[in-house]
N, C-alpha and C positions, 0 to 999 in steps of 0.2 A: 533573413537569409533567402537568397534567390537561386541557389543551386538546384537545378531541375533534374539531376541525375537520379535514375531509379536505383535504389539500394536493394541488394539481394538479401532477403530476410528468411530466417527459419523461425517457426513458432515451436517452442519447447514446452510441451504439456498442453492438454486441451481440456482442462477442468472448467469450472464456471467462469473464471476470469480469462483463462487461456483461450477458450473457444471464442470469447468475444474479441480478444486481441487478434486472433486468427482471421475472423471475419473482417475486421477493420483493416488489417494488413492487405487482404485480398482486394478491397475496394479503395485503397489509398492510391492517389495518383502518382506518388513519388516512390512507392515501394513495390518490389516484385517478390512475391512468395516463391521460394525455391524448394522448401522442404518443411516437414512437420515431424517432430519427435514425440512419441507417445510411450507411456509406461505399461499399459495393459496389452496383453497379447490379442485381445478382442479387437483392438483398434488398429493393430498393425495391418497395413495393406489397404485400409479404407481411404477413400478420397478425402482430401482436406476440406472440400466444400461440404461434403456430407457431415463431417465432424463439427461443423459450425452452423449447420442448418440452412445451407444454400445449395445450389446445383453443383454438379461435379466441375472441378477446375483442372483435372488431369495430373494432380500431384498426390502420390500415395504416401501415407504415413509410415514411418519406420521406428523401430526400437533399437537401432544400431547407431551408436555414437560415431563410429568411423564413417558410416554412410553420410551422416550429417556433415562431418568435416570435409569429406570428399566433394561436397557441393560447393565449397569455398564461399560461404555466405559472408556478406559484409557485416551482418549483425544477427545475433540470436536473441529472440525475446524469451528469456529464461524465466518460466513461471511454474515451477514444481511446488508441491506441498512441503518438501524438505530440500534443503540445499546440500548438494554434494560438491565439496571443494575440489575433488578429483575431476569431476565433470567440468566445473568452471575453469580450472587451470588448463585442462586439456583443450577446451575451446579457445581460450585466450591465446595460448602458445601456438595454436594453429593459425592465428591471424584473424579470428572472428571477434568482433566487438560484441559486447553484451549489454542489453538493457534488461533489468530484472525487477520483479516485484518483491523479491526476497529482501528482508530488512538488514541482512548482515553487512551491507555495503553502503549504508546511508552516510556513515562518517568513518573514514579510515582511522582517525585518531582514537575511536572507541573500540577498534578491533584488537584482538590478541596480537601483539607485535610480530610473533613468528608467523602467524597465519596471514597477517597483512603483507609481510615481506614475500611470502610464497606467492600470493596473488599478484603483487607488484612485479615480481620476477617473471611470472608467466606473461604479464602484459608487455614487459620489455622484450622478451624473446619473440613474441608474436607481433610486436608493434601495434597492440590493441588496447582497448580501454573498456571499463565496465562502469555502469551507472545504475543506481537503485532508486526507484521512484514508484509512485502510486497515488492513491487518494489520501490515505492516512495510515502510516506516516508517508509524507511526501508533499502533496499539494497543500493540505491543510496545515501541516506542521513546519513547512519550509518555504514553499513558493509564496503563499499568502503572507506569512509573517515578515518575510523580507521586503515585500512590497509595502506593507502597512507601516513598517518602521522606517521606510525611506523618506518620510516627511517628519520624522522626529529628530530632535536634538537632545532630548532627555527621555530615557525609558525607565519608568518606575516598576511596571509590571505588565507582562503580556500573558493573557489567559486565553487558551484555546479550548473550547468546549465542543465535544462531539456528541450528538444525540442520535440514537438508533432505535426506532420503534420496530420491533421484529414481529409484531402481532399478525402481519399479513404473510409471513413466511411459512409456507406449508412444508416444513422440513423438521419433522419430529426428532430426528437424530440430532440435528444441530441445536434445536431449541431446548430439548429436555436432557439429552445425554452430554452434549458438549458445554452448553451454557448453563445448565442446571436449573432452568426455569421450571416451575411446577413442582419442585421438590421441597422438602423441609428446608427452610432457610438456615444458613450458617454464616458466621463471620467470614469475611474474605480470607481465604487461605494464603499462606505465604507464597505458594507456587503461582497463584494467580497474580499477586502483586508483583512478583519478580518478573513474570512474563511481560506485564505492561511496562515495567521499568526497562527491560531489555529492548522492547519494541520501540519505545518512544524517546528514551533519554539520548540516543545518538543524534536524533533530529534536533532536539531542544539544545543540545550542546553545540551542534553545528551552527545554529542561528546565533546563539550567544557569542561564540567565538568570532563569527563574521562581523558582529557589532562591536567587537573589542571589549566585550563584557564577559570574560570567562567565568564559568560557574565553579563553585567550591565543591558541589556534590548534589545529590538528589535525595528527596524524601518522597515516599509513596504511602498513600493511605487509601482505604476502601470501606464501603458500607453497603448494606443490602436493605431492601424493603419488601414487605409482604402484600399480597392481594387481600383486599378487604372482603371480597365476595367471590364465589365461583364465577369464572369468566371463560367463555369459549373463545379461543383464537384459532387461526387457520390450522395450526399444528395439533390442536387438541385442547383439553380442559386444563385450566389453571385453577386449582382448588383454593378456596379461601384459606389464608394463613400460609400459603406456600410462597416460594421465591418468585417475585414478579418484576423486580428492578434491581440493578446493581450499578454502583458508581465508584469509579477509581480515579484518583488524581496522582499524577507524577509531577513533582515540582522541582525545577532547577534552582538551587539556592546560591545566593551571592551575598556575602556580608551578613549572614544570618536571616535573610529575607528571601521569599520566593520572587525570582525575577521573571522566569518563564514557566508557565504551568500548562499541563494538558489534562483535561478531565473527560473521561469516557463515561457516558450515561446510556446504558442499554436497558430497555424495558419491553415488556410484552403486555402490560396492563397499566392504565393510567390511574385507576382507583387504588392507591396504595396507602400504607400506614406511615407515610413520611411526607413532610412538607418540602418536596423537591420541585425544582423547575424542570418539568417534563415537556420540553418543546418538541415540535414535530422533527422528524429526522432531518439532520443537517448539521451545520457548524455555526458557532457563535464565537467571534474573536473580539475581545475587549482589550484595547491598548490604553494603558494609563501612563501618560507622559506629558510633554509640553504641547503636544497636538493630539489630545484624546480622541479615540475612535471607538465606535461600537458598530460592528458589522455582523449581520446575520445572513446566512446562506441556507436556503431551503430547496426542496425538490418538488416543483409543482406538477406532480403526477398523482393519479388516483392510487389508493391502496392496492388495487388489483394490478396496476402496472408497475408498482414500486419494485417488486422482486426482479422483474425482467430488466429494469433500468439500472439497478445498482452495480452489476458487473462492469459496466462501462466506466464508472467512476474510478475504478482501479486500473482498467485495461487501457483506456484511451491515452493517458499521459505517457506511458512507456512507448506506445506506438508513435506518438508525436515526437518523442525524443530521439528516435532512431537516426535521423539525419545529423543531429547534433553530436551524438556519441561517435558516429562514423568519421566526423571531422575533428574530433578531440585528440589531444596529445595522449600518448600511452599512459595507462595507470588507472587508479580508482578515481573517478570523477564525480564530484558531489553537485548538488544544486547550486552551491556557491561558485563552483569552478566553471560550470557551463553557462553559456549565454541564456537569456530568458527563452523558455520553450514557447515557440509560436506555432500553432497548428496550421498545416497546409490543408485547406478545405476545398480547394478547387484547382 
């Protein structure tokens, strides 16, 4: 793609990922930041550059949706913790395209039909489009599998494994309260399994459908492991016998067998009471077909630099996708619908 037009962009939300996307939008040669939407009153009025750790850029953050619409952005990078379909539809019908890290839009076929039609109708009214992407789901569960299967003529099984070592994350609330590490271990609860199913099954189904191998359904399983000894991590102490690792697998089934599977292995201690493959943080993709492949992707940074690096894994692909969604036909656009996303780096 050679279009050199600067697209007018609004950054919606400035959390861990949103602030990284904001910074990358500011320094992107083909994007022009025109506005920032924030949820907290403390951030309203603050300069966009201050919100992402650089010098002032002369753009003040707002908490008013109508002020954002009045800016007439070409695209909104929509990255809140929770999705508001009222906000999404209002933006789309105003003519603003959306690239989002929210998982609700990875595969329109997996959406509630009435909700899908509401979003599609907003797209038609505004002649706008919306695309959902990120690192996982997104890059690891869609972009990479589509590339790796492009040299296959028979696919028996595609297994995507994600490994996340959170021992260097100095975030006690996330480690202990949200993820449950350091607490008495319990079997994976149904809510956790259902969350992973909802998060990753749309991506897996999207890839299967693109390969003309539609899935019959999904199976989800999970297991946990305990620390063998007291271990100090960045967030605090992991006592012996407490939860130290958890593994969940979402499998897309076809003809009674798993065709495409995703396994998330999250851990904060490697000395556990289970014989698991605890690789360094990254992804491993194994393709079993007539052109077998074994691909491992790691992050060559120090443990100290790892927490600061990871927001970019989710933020950068949406930023790179902005020119593509601005050129797309109206509607919910998936990874299969759009051209290959190529970063403009200079």
